[in-house]
N, C-alpha and C positions, 0 to 999 in steps of 0.2 A: 907586327897582325898579316896572322892569313888566313888569307882566305879559300873558303875551299870550290876548288871549283869542278863542276861538271863535266863526265862526258860524252858528246853527243853519240845518239846512237851512231849519226854520220860522220865528214870532214867533207869538207871543198877543195878539194888543194886544182887552180891552174882548172877552171871547170871542169871538174872530176869529181864526182860525187863516189868518197869508202866509208866504209863501213866500218865499226871504232873495238866491236866485237870482239873480235878476234882478236885484235894487237895482245902480243904479251906484254909482260907487266915495265919491261924497256922502253919497251914502242908507249904506251902508255904514257909513265913518265914524258915522252918525248914530248906530246902532244900536251902534255901537261904548264910542258916550257912554253912549247911554240902558243896557245895560248894563252898565256901571263906575258911574255915580249911581245904581242895583236897585240893587249889591251893595254902594254906602253907603251907604243906606235899612237896609241889612239890615246891614252891621255894626254903625247908629250906634244899632238897635232892638236886639239883641243887646249895646251899652255902656248903654246906657234899665236893660236887667233887670238887669245886673252893678249898678249904680248904686240903681237902685232895691233889689237887695238887703238892700244895701250899708246904705243910708238907715234901712229898715224895723232891720237890726237896730241901728243905733249907736241907733235913737229906747228902744226894746227894755232899750239899758246906762242909757240916762240914768233913766230909769224906776223900772231897780228903787236907781240911784245915788238917785237924790230918796226911796224910799218908803226906803231904807237911813239916807240923813239923818234923814233925821224923827221915825222911830218907832226907830231903834240897830238895828235887823236887817239884818243881811249875806242876801238869801235865795241871793242864788248857792252858797252852801255848806249849805243846807238842800236848795237841789235836784241839787246837785252828788254826796249820800252819800246 
């Protein structure tokens, strides 16, 4: 799937604002690649947050299972009612 990337009038790099209207064709391609890389980084950060949340849930569940196997007490049933 190809996504159309809109070229902004200005870009901010290291807190400096640059106009994009004077970019060559090669500069536009670089800007598109930069935008794509930034989008992928954001996507990966979102995936990391989802995986971290899942990991924490699994850790919580395994702790409950360990307590249940050692004590015979099912914390899930105690906390749900």
